[in-house]
N, C-alpha and C positions, 0 to 999 in steps of 0.2 A: 504493499500499499504506498502510495505517495505521501510524505509527510514533510512539511517545510514551515521553518519559523520566519516570521517577518516582522519588521519594525520600521516606523518611520516617525518624523516629526509632524504632529497633527496641527495644521493651522486652525482648524476650528477649536481645538481645546488648548493650544499653546503648550503641549507636552508631547513627549514620546508616547506613542500607543503600540502595542504589541498584539500579535494574532497567530494563530496556528491554522495551517491549511491541510486538509486531508483529501486524498482521492485525486483524480485526474480528469473527470468529466462528469456529465449528466446534471441534473437538476442542482443549482447551487443551494445551499443551505446556511444562512447566517444565524449561528448559534450563540445565545447570550447566556452568560453564567447567572447563577443564583444571587442573592443579596450579598454585595461587598466580594463577590467572588471574581476571579481571574480567568483569562483566556485559556488556561491550561485545565480549568476544571472539568470540561466534558471528557478530556483524555484520562485524567486522573481518577475520576468518577465512574469509568466505565462506558460512557455513552458512545465514545467512539468506537470501542470494541463491540458494543451492541450494534453498531451500523457497519460492521466490518465487511459483511458480504456485499452490502449495496456500495461500499466504497471502493472495495477490491474490483468490482465488476463494472465500475464506471457509471453507475446509475446515480450517484450523488457525489457532489463536491461540496465538502464540508469547511466552512470558515468559522473558527471559533474566535470571536472577538473579545477585547477586554472591555470592562466597564468602569465607571468613575462614581459608582453609588456612595463612595464614602465622601466624595467631594460635592455630591449632589443631594439626594434625598436623605441620606445619613449624617449629614454634616448639620447636626442639630445646633450647633453653636451659630449657625448662619441665618439670616431673616429666611422664611420660605419663599420669598421672591428671588432671593440669590440662589437658593437651591434649586428652584425651578429653572432658573436662566442657566445654570450650569448643566442641566438635564437638556435643555435645548441645545447647548453647544454639543453635547455628546450625540443628539439626534443628528445635528449636522455631520459630525464625524461619520456615523454610520452610513447616512443616505448620500453624503457627497464625497466621502472618501473611501471607506472601507467597500460598500457596495459597488461603486464603478470600479474599483481595483478588482475585486472578484470578477466582474463581468469581462473585464480585459484579460482575466487568466483563463476564463471559461466562457464561450459565448452561446451556451445553453439559453434557450429563452425563458426557462422556468425558474423563478425564485420563491424559496420557502424561507420564513422567518420562525425560528423555534426557540422556546424557553420554557424553563420550569420556575415555578414560584415568582420571585422578583423579575427574573429573566423573562418569563412570560409577559410580564408587564411591559417590558421593553419591546417584545416581538408584538404585542397589540397595539400600543401606543404609536409605534412607527408604522407597522403595516396597515392598519386601518386609517391612518392620517395620509399615507401614500398609497393608495390602492392600485394605482397605475404601475408601480415599480416592485409590488409584492403580490404573488399569486396565491400563495397559500400561507396561512398562519396556524402553527400548532402551540396552543397554550396548555401547558401541563401543570396542574394544581396552582393555576395562575392568580396573581394579585390583578385585580381588574379595575380598581379605583384607588388612584393616588390620593384622594384627599385626606386618607387618615395620616399623612404625613405631612399635612400643610398648616396643622392647628387652626383650621378654620378660615386660614387666608385664601384668598381666590383672586386670580386676575386672568387676562386673557391668555397668558403663557401656560399656565396651569390649565385652563379650559382646553386649550388646543392639544394638550398632552394626554387629556384624560378621555377615553372613548365612552365611557358612560354619560359624560358630560355632552359631548358633542355630537354623537350620534342621533340622539333624539332630534336635534336641530338640524341634520343634514337635509337640505332641499335642493342641492345642486344636482340636476339631472345627470349631468356627465360624470360627476362623482359617484352618485347612487348606482349608476350603471357599472361602473368599475367595481365598486364594493359588491355588487351582486353577483359578479363574476369570480370573485374570490372563493377560495375553498378554505373555511374557518371551522377549526376544531378546538372546542374547549372540553378538556378532559380533567375531571376533579373528583376527589372522593365525597362520599356522601356525609362523612364525618368531619371533613376538612373545614375549619372555620371560614375559608374562602368560598365554600359553597354557594352562598347567597349572592355574592358578588358575581359568580360566574352566571348565575341563573338570572340576575338582574341585566348583565351586559346581553345574555343571549336574548332575552326578552325584548330589549330595546332594539337589538339588531333586527329581530322578526317583525317588530312594528314598522320599521322603515322598509319592509320588504327584502331584507338581506339575509340570506339562508345561512344557517350555521348548525353545527352538529355539537350538541351539549351531551357529553357522555359521562354519566356518574358512575364511579367506581366504587365497589364495597368498601367499608372501612375509611381510615383516614387518607391512604393512598398519597401521601405526602413525603416521599422518601426515594432515594436513588434506585433501589431494586424495582420499584413500580413504574419510576420513569424510564427505565430500561425496557419494560414491557410496553409503556404507552409510545415511546418514540418508534419502536419497531411495528407497532400495530398502526399508527396514524401519520408516520411520515410520508407515506404514500397516499394520503387521502383518507378521509373518514369511511369507515364501513356500514 
């Protein structure tokens, strides 16, 4: 299996950013780490191994990006507006640096954003905000509402990053068409504290005519062994 490490100075974030690349072709997967995790997490936690067959056969091209959660949503010493702005800079890094770079490495037309827990928020926040660039979103045990991190603060930046806020107000016909073309999977445990958030987002998507697959698993289902099963089951689309 092809594996490569890459690093460059990000003009969006004004710092070096690192990522790992696996596979040589197929649909590209931008993989986000969990809370305050890093680009090597999917490899260290076995998710790369779980996708080994697809990577070796050229069905998937996996790009594991780093995150800046400790500088954004988890930087509690900063004002919520500053934390949201740091996440906006991270969004610019992913959408305007990492994703175009991945497309340059592999011209396959299909893009998947995937993540578990807090990483799923990144996948949903960016994937639903830019539906013309992301074909499938796989959210595993995902956080779907960032307002729990804002201490009641709300501005346009927070709004545009939070799908449970902006999806109900989406009326642009072109954007709605793109959203309705996406393949959306929300996999979450029935005993997960994030279950109701996932149900809320799923309902709000359906209310705008945006189909999605809400898959509720037995138990908590908020752990790496379960995410191994989820990623294998849903990375190719909902069943």
